[in-house]
VOFI-812304 format. One line per field, with one value per residue (C-alpha): residue in three letters; x, y, z; chain. Coordinates in steps of 0.1 Angstrom, whole numbers, plus 5000, padded with zeros to 4 digits. Last residue first. Layout:
BEGIN
residuo: (Ala, ...)
u: (X, ...)
v: (Y, ...)
w: (Z, ...)
cadena: (A, ...)
***
This chain:
BEGIN
residuo: (Ile, Asn, Ser, Ile, Lys, Lys, Phe, Leu, Asp, Lys, Arg, Asp, Lys, Leu, Asn, Leu, Ile, Ser, Tyr, Ile, Asn, Lys, Ile, His, Tyr, Lys, Val, Thr, Ser, Glu, Thr, Ile, Phe, Leu, Lys, Asp, Ala, Ile, Glu, Lys, Asn, Ser, Phe, Gly, Glu, Ala, Met, Leu, Gln, Val, Leu, Glu, Lys, Gln, Arg, Glu, Thr, Leu, Gln, Asp, Ser, Asn, Leu, Ile, Ser, Ser, Lys, Thr, Ser, Glu, Phe, Lys, Val, Gly, Leu, Asn, Thr, Lys, Gln, Ser, Tyr, Ser, Asn, Leu, Asp, Glu, Lys, Ile, Gln, Glu, Ile, Glu, Glu, Lys, Met, Lys, Met, Lys, Glu, Ile, Lys, Leu, Asn, Arg, Ser, Lys, Phe, Phe, Ser, Tyr, Ala, Ile, Ile, Leu, Leu, Leu, Ile, Val, Ala, Ile, Leu, Val, Ala, Cys, Ile, Gln, Glu, Trp, Phe, Val, Ser, Glu, Asp, Glu, Leu, Ser, Glu, Lys, Lys, Glu, Leu, Tyr, Lys, Lys, Asp, Ile, Ile, His, Met, Glu, Ser, Val, Arg, Asn, Asp, Leu, Asp, Glu, Leu, Lys, Arg, Leu, Ser, Asp, Val, Arg, Ile, Gly, Val, Ser, Tyr, Ala, Lys, Gly, Leu, Leu, Asn, Asn, Glu, Lys, Tyr, Ile, Lys, Glu, Met, Glu, Ser, Ala, Ala, Tyr, Thr, Glu, Tyr, Lys, Leu, Ile, Gly, Cys, Ser, Lys, Ser, Ile, Lys, Val, Ser, Glu, Ala, Tyr, Leu, Ser, Glu, Val, Lys, Gln, Ile, Gln, Lys, Lys, Phe, His, Tyr, Leu, Glu, Met, Leu, Lys, Val, Tyr, Val, Ile, Pro, Leu, Asn, Cys, Ser, Asn, Glu, Ser, Lys, Ile, Ile, Gln, Leu, Ala, Glu, Asn, Tyr, Lys, Lys, Glu, Ala, Asn, Ser, Tyr, Asp, Lys, Asn, Met, Leu, Phe, Leu, Tyr, Gly, Glu, Gln, Met, Leu, Ile, Tyr, Ala, His, Asp, Glu, Pro, Ile, Ile, Thr, Ser, Tyr, His, Arg, Ala, Ala, Ile, Asn, Asp, Met, Met, Lys, Lys, Ser, Lys, Gln, Tyr, Glu, Lys, Asn, Asp, Phe, Tyr, Val, Phe, Ala, Tyr, Glu, Tyr, Asp, Leu, Lys, Met, Arg, Leu, Val, Asn, Asp, Lys, Ser, Leu, Asp, Lys, Ala, Ile, Ala, Ala, Ser, Lys, Asn, Leu, Tyr, Asp, Ile, Cys, Met, Ala, Tyr, Asp, Ser, Val, Gly, Arg, Tyr, Thr, Ser, Ala, Met, Phe, Phe, Leu, Val, Asn, Ala, Glu, Glu, Glu, Lys, Thr, Leu, Asn, Gly, Ser, Phe, Leu, Leu, Asp, Ser, Leu, Lys, Lys, Gln, Ser, Leu, Thr, His, Lys, Gly, Glu, Arg, Asn, Tyr, Lys, Ile, Ile, Glu, Lys, Glu, Leu, Ser, Asn, Ile, Asn, Leu, Asn, Gln, Ala, Asn, Leu, Phe, Ser, Val, Phe, Val, Val, Leu, Leu, Ile, Thr, Met)
u: (5240, 5275, 5263, 5249, 5283, 5300, 5272, 5277, 5315, 5308, 5284, 5312, 5334, 5310, 5310, 5272, 5263, 5287, 5278, 5241, 5248, 5265, 5237, 5211, 5230, 5234, 5197, 5190, 5212, 5192, 5161, 5131, 5101, 5111, 5111, 5126, 5154, 5162, 5164, 5188, 5210, 5212, 5191, 5209, 5184, 5207, 5206, 5168, 5168, 5194, 5174, 5142, 5161, 5174, 5138, 5127, 5155, 5185, 5199, 5169, 5182, 5157, 5171, 5206, 5198, 5179, 5209, 5233, 5265, 5253, 5260, 5279, 5263, 5284, 5255, 5267, 5263, 5226, 5217, 5234, 5220, 5185, 5188, 5204, 5177, 5149, 5165, 5170, 5133, 5122, 5145, 5132, 5096, 5105, 5127, 5099, 5075, 5101, 5107, 5070, 5068, 5099, 5083, 5052, 5073, 5094, 5063, 5048, 5080, 5086, 5050, 5053, 5087, 5073, 5043, 5066, 5088, 5057, 5044, 5079, 5080, 5045, 5055, 5087, 5069, 5044, 5072, 5089, 5057, 5053, 5089, 5084, 5053, 5073, 5101, 5077, 5061, 5095, 5104, 5071, 5077, 5112, 5101, 5072, 5095, 5120, 5092, 5078, 5113, 5118, 5085, 5095, 5128, 5111, 5088, 5116, 5139, 5160, 5180, 5149, 5134, 5164, 5161, 5124, 5130, 5157, 5134, 5108, 5134, 5137, 5100, 5092, 5117, 5100, 5065, 5069, 5032, 5036, 5018, 5041, 5072, 5061, 5054, 5088, 5105, 5087, 5098, 5134, 5136, 5122, 5145, 5175, 5165, 5160, 5194, 5212, 5250, 5259, 5274, 5247, 5219, 5237, 5241, 5206, 5191, 5212, 5199, 5163, 5167, 5179, 5151, 5124, 5140, 5138, 5102, 5089, 5052, 5042, 5027, 5060, 5079, 5061, 5067, 5103, 5105, 5092, 5118, 5145, 5135, 5140, 5171, 5188, 5191, 5228, 5234, 5231, 5225, 5233, 5219, 5189, 5180, 5183, 5161, 5134, 5131, 5131, 5103, 5082, 5085, 5078, 5045, 5036, 5039, 5024, 4990, 4974, 4955, 4975, 5007, 4998, 4995, 5028, 5045, 5033, 5047, 5080, 5081, 5075, 5105, 5127, 5116, 5127, 5160, 5166, 5158, 5136, 5149, 5129, 5096, 5070, 5041, 5014, 5034, 5039, 5001, 4993, 5017, 5000, 4966, 4979, 4992, 4958, 4941, 4967, 4964, 4983, 5004, 5035, 5016, 5005, 5040, 5056, 5032, 5035, 5073, 5072, 5050, 5072, 5104, 5090, 5083, 5117, 5134, 5122, 5109, 5076, 5094, 5089, 5056, 5040, 5072, 5061, 5028, 5044, 5069, 5043, 5021, 5051, 5057, 5022, 5024, 5055, 5040, 5010, 5032, 5053, 5069, 5104, 5118, 5086, 5095, 5129, 5113, 5091, 5121, 5139, 5109, 5108, 5145, 5138, 5109, 5131, 5159, 5135, 5120, 5155, 5168, 5181, 5152, 5176, 5147, 5144, 5181, 5181, 5151, 5169, 5199, 5178, 5156, 5185, 5202, 5169, 5167, 5200, 5189, 5220, 5199, 5184, 5218, 5231, 5200, 5202, 5239, 5233, 5204, 5225, 5252, 5227, 5210, 5242, 5230, 5244, 5234, 5231, 5243, 5265, 5237, 5212, 5236, 5239, 5201, 5196, 5222, 5206, 5173, 5188, 5204)
v: (8186, 8193, 8221, 8196, 8180, 8214, 8226, 8196, 8202, 8237, 8223, 8202, 8172, 8151, 8113, 8113, 8091, 8108, 8143, 8134, 8121, 8153, 8173, 8153, 8160, 8197, 8200, 8183, 8208, 8236, 8223, 8211, 8229, 8221, 8257, 8270, 8244, 8251, 8289, 8281, 8258, 8285, 8283, 8284, 8266, 8236, 8235, 8235, 8206, 8187, 8192, 8179, 8149, 8142, 8142, 8119, 8095, 8094, 8062, 8058, 8086, 8108, 8140, 8130, 8118, 8151, 8172, 8154, 8137, 8101, 8081, 8049, 8022, 8006, 7986, 7986, 8024, 8020, 7996, 8015, 8048, 8034, 8023, 8056, 8075, 8056, 8062, 8099, 8102, 8087, 8112, 8140, 8133, 8134, 8165, 8183, 8177, 8190, 8220, 8228, 8227, 8249, 8273, 8277, 8284, 8309, 8325, 8330, 8342, 8367, 8380, 8384, 8402, 8424, 8433, 8442, 8463, 8481, 8488, 8501, 8523, 8537, 8544, 8561, 8583, 8593, 8601, 8620, 8642, 8646, 8659, 8682, 8697, 8700, 8717, 8742, 8748, 8755, 8779, 8797, 8800, 8812, 8839, 8849, 8853, 8873, 8896, 8900, 8908, 8935, 8951, 8950, 8966, 8992, 9002, 9002, 9025, 9028, 9056, 9073, 9067, 9082, 9114, 9117, 9112, 9139, 9164, 9155, 9161, 9197, 9201, 9187, 9210, 9240, 9225, 9221, 9218, 9190, 9165, 9177, 9172, 9137, 9127, 9139, 9121, 9088, 9091, 9099, 9068, 9044, 9059, 9055, 9019, 9010, 9024, 9000, 9007, 8998, 9032, 9050, 9033, 9038, 9076, 9080, 9062, 9083, 9115, 9102, 9092, 9127, 9143, 9122, 9130, 9167, 9163, 9150, 9155, 9121, 9111, 9121, 9102, 9070, 9075, 9082, 9050, 9030, 9047, 9039, 9002, 8998, 9020, 8995, 8968, 8976, 8971, 8933, 8909, 8927, 8961, 8943, 8926, 8958, 8977, 8950, 8954, 8992, 8989, 8967, 8991, 9021, 9005, 8995, 9032, 9046, 9028, 9049, 9019, 9023, 9025, 8992, 8976, 8992, 8977, 8942, 8947, 8959, 8928, 8906, 8922, 8916, 8879, 8876, 8892, 8867, 8836, 8812, 8777, 8767, 8780, 8785, 8773, 8795, 8827, 8819, 8812, 8845, 8863, 8845, 8856, 8892, 8892, 8881, 8909, 8934, 8931, 8963, 8948, 8951, 8933, 8905, 8902, 8900, 8875, 8852, 8855, 8845, 8814, 8805, 8808, 8783, 8757, 8764, 8755, 8718, 8707, 8695, 8673, 8681, 8672, 8706, 8722, 8714, 8732, 8759, 8768, 8772, 8792, 8814, 8819, 8832, 8853, 8871, 8875, 8893, 8913, 8930, 8954, 8952, 8933, 8912, 8899, 8888, 8872, 8851, 8840, 8830, 8808, 8792, 8783, 8768, 8747, 8735, 8725, 8706, 8688, 8679, 8700, 8690, 8704, 8731, 8755, 8760, 8767, 8791, 8809, 8814, 8829, 8851, 8863, 8872, 8891, 8909, 8919, 8938, 8965, 8961, 8947, 8922, 8910, 8905, 8886, 8864, 8856, 8849, 8825, 8807, 8801, 8787, 8765, 8749, 8731, 8697, 8707, 8673, 8673, 8642, 8623, 8633, 8621, 8587, 8584, 8592, 8566, 8540, 8546, 8543, 8510)
w: (1850, 1863, 1885, 1911, 1917, 1921, 1944, 1966, 1968, 1980, 2006, 2021, 2016, 1996, 1992, 1984, 2014, 2037, 2027, 2031, 2066, 2077, 2061, 2082, 2115, 2106, 2100, 2133, 2151, 2134, 2149, 2129, 2114, 2078, 2067, 2099, 2099, 2063, 2071, 2100, 2078, 2051, 2019, 1986, 1963, 1962, 2000, 1998, 1973, 1993, 2025, 2009, 1995, 2030, 2044, 2016, 2024, 2002, 1986, 1964, 1942, 1925, 1940, 1933, 1897, 1891, 1903, 1881, 1890, 1890, 1921, 1924, 1944, 1971, 1984, 2020, 2022, 2014, 2042, 2070, 2057, 2058, 2094, 2104, 2086, 2103, 2138, 2128, 2119, 2153, 2171, 2148, 2159, 2196, 2191, 2173, 2202, 2227, 2205, 2204, 2242, 2245, 2220, 2242, 2273, 2254, 2239, 2273, 2290, 2262, 2264, 2302, 2298, 2271, 2292, 2321, 2298, 2285, 2320, 2330, 2300, 2307, 2344, 2333, 2308, 2336, 2359, 2332, 2327, 2365, 2367, 2339, 2356, 2388, 2370, 2354, 2388, 2403, 2376, 2379, 2417, 2412, 2388, 2410, 2440, 2420, 2408, 2443, 2456, 2430, 2440, 2477, 2468, 2446, 2475, 2501, 2483, 2515, 2501, 2489, 2524, 2540, 2520, 2527, 2564, 2565, 2548, 2575, 2603, 2591, 2586, 2620, 2636, 2621, 2628, 2666, 2670, 2696, 2673, 2644, 2665, 2676, 2640, 2627, 2656, 2648, 2611, 2621, 2644, 2618, 2591, 2613, 2622, 2585, 2575, 2597, 2593, 2629, 2636, 2616, 2635, 2669, 2663, 2650, 2680, 2704, 2688, 2690, 2727, 2735, 2715, 2733, 2767, 2759, 2747, 2781, 2775, 2790, 2757, 2740, 2767, 2757, 2719, 2725, 2747, 2718, 2695, 2720, 2721, 2684, 2684, 2708, 2681, 2674, 2712, 2707, 2736, 2769, 2758, 2742, 2775, 2795, 2771, 2771, 2809, 2804, 2778, 2801, 2830, 2808, 2796, 2832, 2843, 2812, 2815, 2789, 2774, 2742, 2763, 2781, 2747, 2737, 2768, 2759, 2724, 2739, 2763, 2732, 2715, 2745, 2746, 2710, 2719, 2747, 2726, 2746, 2749, 2779, 2764, 2791, 2769, 2785, 2779, 2742, 2738, 2755, 2731, 2701, 2713, 2719, 2682, 2669, 2690, 2680, 2642, 2637, 2609, 2630, 2658, 2636, 2622, 2657, 2673, 2642, 2645, 2682, 2675, 2646, 2667, 2692, 2665, 2651, 2684, 2681, 2715, 2701, 2676, 2639, 2621, 2629, 2614, 2578, 2579, 2601, 2574, 2547, 2571, 2579, 2542, 2537, 2568, 2556, 2521, 2536, 2560, 2534, 2558, 2542, 2572, 2574, 2540, 2553, 2584, 2562, 2540, 2572, 2581, 2547, 2551, 2585, 2572, 2543, 2567, 2589, 2559, 2546, 2518, 2483, 2463, 2448, 2444, 2482, 2485, 2455, 2469, 2503, 2486, 2463, 2492, 2514, 2485, 2478, 2515, 2514, 2538, 2559, 2587, 2562, 2549, 2585, 2596, 2565, 2572, 2609, 2600, 2574, 2600, 2625, 2599, 2586, 2555, 2544, 2509, 2493, 2457, 2460, 2477, 2450, 2424, 2441, 2446, 2409, 2399, 2421, 2405, 2370, 2379)
cadena: (A, A, A, A, A, A, A, A, A, A, A, A, A, A, A, A, A, A, A, A, A, A, A, A, A, A, A, A, A, A, A, A, A, A, A, A, A, A, A, A, A, A, A, A, A, A, A, A, A, A, A, A, A, A, A, A, A, A, A, A, A, A, A, A, A, A, A, A, A, A, A, A, A, A, A, A, A, A, A, A, A, A, A, A, A, A, A, A, A, A, A, A, A, A, A, A, A, A, A, A, A, A, A, A, A, A, A, A, A, A, A, A, A, A, A, A, A, A, A, A, A, A, A, A, A, A, A, A, A, A, A, A, A, A, A, A, A, A, A, A, A, A, A, A, A, A, A, A, A, A, A, A, A, A, A, A, A, A, A, A, A, A, A, A, A, A, A, A, A, A, A, A, A, A, A, A, A, A, A, A, A, A, A, A, A, A, A, A, A, A, A, A, A, A, A, A, A, A, A, A, A, A, A, A, A, A, A, A, A, A, A, A, A, A, A, A, A, A, A, A, A, A, A, A, A, A, A, A, A, A, A, A, A, A, A, A, A, A, A, A, A, A, A, A, A, A, A, A, A, A, A, A, A, A, A, A, A, A, A, A, A, A, A, A, A, A, A, A, A, A, A, A, A, A, A, A, A, A, A, A, A, A, A, A, A, A, A, A, A, A, A, A, A, A, A, A, A, A, A, A, A, A, A, A, A, A, A, A, A, A, A, A, A, A, A, A, A, A, A, A, A, A, A, A, A, A, A, A, A, A, A, A, A, A, A, A, A, A, A, A, A, A, A, A, A, A, A, A, A, A, A, A, A, A, A, A, A, A, A, A, A, A, A, A, A, A, A, A, A, A, A, A, A, A, A, A, A, A, A, A, A, A, A, A, A, A, A, A, A, A, A, A, A, A, A, A, A, A, A, A, A, A, A, A, A, A, A)
***
């Protein structure tokens, strides 16, 4: 019954999670710099314990991308590993498995682990994903372009960046600053500062329009670095002030610290519940073991008592036959009884068993107590009492007490 109740409650509490809707909400929060809101929502879902394995893997993935959004690459990789551990049991064509490959490529790249990122990118190219997400493909193109840039292959770098630019324009113009900053870096190496400044101005405009502080900070930081490297210190100072102001608004360090505190709190809460769950599982196991032992003991004693009762019944049937014979003879004599207790107990009209019953009745024992003392059934006691009443011309036990009291 308890198990059925637990299953029923779990059914009522089921999340019925809409993964696509959740992903859009998390992306929106993260772009607005509300990473702690994303983390809290995702932590609540994980803590609920009402997710399917696929839902749990997706929620862990969204948590990873949230940490990448605040440049906490260690936590991002940790959550990616947790998600991947579950996703490996999902079907090979599951979209999440593809997303994980891309996210690994991105986080390794952002963390400047270019060899690991290149390995993931080669893996992605070899798999020829049919369900490729256009923006993810654009980011891979930008990473390929950056690797060309590092090797001073500016032509192929620009080609990759422009391919990415066309995809982002058609998918989500709010993400254009990401490509523009990459192009700013390229044109800086090509000594085309005017193009760099033009792209920076466009990046700031789009970032403000879309309300994405992170992109504006990203573009300003790159512009400051480029001005310094080109010895344009006045402009670098001016942009640098803007960068400091943006970073204060972004408050990234405090946000990461707050996220770690929240993550630790949820982890401790989860561990506490797991310990409690283990405790109650142990209690339930002990209770089940006790119940089983009680059932076994009950069955054993019941079986033994049935055998004893059968033996008693055989003996009592023989006794009843004797009593019936004695009763038949004594009622024909028409003997009048004395009204004292001693005369009743010494009377030849009662059998020894009946005298025993009269003695116990006189001492105030109940039918059940008499049955236990004489090792007979209660029904047999009632049978004997009925015969005693008939022999002594009594109506009931009250009448017997009156007769006995007249000693």
